C-alpha positions as CSV (number, residue, x, y, z in Angstrom):
1,I,93.0,112.5,113.6
2,E,91.2,114.9,116.4
3,Y,89.5,117.2,115.7
4,P,89.5,120.3,118.6
5,E,86.9,122.1,119.9
6,G,85.7,124.8,118.0
7,V,85.9,123.8,114.5
8,E,82.8,124.7,112.5
9,T,83.7,123.0,109.5
10,L,85.6,120.0,107.1
11,G,86.8,121.2,103.5
12,F,87.9,118.7,100.7
13,G,90.3,116.0,101.6
14,V,90.1,115.6,104.7
15,L,88.9,112.2,106.0
16,A,89.8,110.8,102.5
17,G,92.1,107.8,103.9
18,L,91.6,107.5,107.2
19,D,90.3,105.0,109.7
20,E,89.2,107.0,111.9
21,V,88.9,110.4,113.3
22,V,87.2,112.6,116.4
23,I,84.9,115.6,115.5
24,P,83.4,118.8,117.6
25,L,80.2,119.0,118.9
26,T,80.9,122.2,117.1
27,I,81.2,121.2,113.6
28,K,77.7,122.5,111.7
29,T,79.5,121.1,107.6
30,I,81.0,118.4,106.7
31,N,82.2,118.8,102.6
32,D,84.2,115.9,102.3
33,M,83.2,113.3,99.7
34,N,86.5,111.0,99.6
35,V,85.0,108.8,103.0
36,K,86.9,105.6,103.2
37,E,84.5,102.9,103.2
38,G,84.3,101.7,106.7
39,L,86.4,104.9,108.4
40,N,85.2,104.8,112.0
41,L,83.3,108.2,113.0
42,Y,83.5,109.2,116.6
43,Y,81.2,112.1,116.7
44,K,81.8,114.5,120.4
45,G,77.6,114.9,120.0
46,T,74.0,113.0,119.6
47,A,72.2,111.4,116.8
48,E,70.0,114.5,117.0
49,T,73.1,117.3,117.2
50,W,74.5,114.4,114.4
51,A,71.4,115.4,112.2
52,Q,71.3,118.9,112.7
53,V,75.1,118.5,110.6
54,K,75.1,119.6,106.9
55,K,77.0,117.3,105.1
56,H,78.5,116.8,101.1
57,S,75.5,115.4,98.9
58,S,77.9,112.7,98.3
59,L,78.7,112.5,101.9
60,E,75.3,111.2,102.5
61,K,75.4,108.5,100.1
62,K,78.5,107.2,101.3
63,L,76.6,106.7,105.6
64,D,75.6,103.7,105.6
65,T,79.7,102.4,105.0
66,I,81.4,104.4,107.5
67,H,80.9,103.0,112.1
68,I,79.5,106.3,113.6
69,Y,79.2,106.6,117.1
70,F,78.1,108.8,119.2
71,Y,79.5,110.0,122.6
72,S,78.7,109.2,125.7
73,E,80.9,110.0,129.2
74,D,79.0,106.9,130.6
75,E,77.6,103.6,130.0
76,P,73.9,104.6,128.2
77,E,71.0,101.6,128.7
78,E,69.9,102.2,125.3
79,D,71.9,99.9,122.2
80,G,73.5,101.9,119.7
81,N,76.8,102.9,119.4
82,F,78.1,104.6,121.1
83,W,82.2,105.4,122.5
84,H,83.3,107.4,125.7
85,Y,87.6,107.8,126.7
86,N,88.6,105.6,128.8
87,S,90.3,105.9,131.9
88,A,94.0,106.1,130.3
89,G,92.8,108.8,126.8
90,E,92.2,106.1,124.3
91,I,88.4,105.7,122.3
92,E,86.8,102.9,123.6
93,V,83.7,102.1,121.9
94,W,81.2,100.8,124.8
95,E,79.9,97.2,124.7
């Protein structure tokens, strides 16, 4: 699932059972706490902007059980979890 730009809040249950999700840069609040362990969460922003997103306290406790990737159009020089859209428009993790 890919939530479009403009979405500011994800409510309860919208992430439940998902294996992967793309979260827009416009997101301000995630109220869901039913996140599947091993979820691949592709955030269209940076680690700094992700830190500003208000997250449900139960989600905060589960963050170490999911994989969070930050968007980078160009291959980043620093180490970390980064992703982009490849030439086919598919999500691709920078290795």
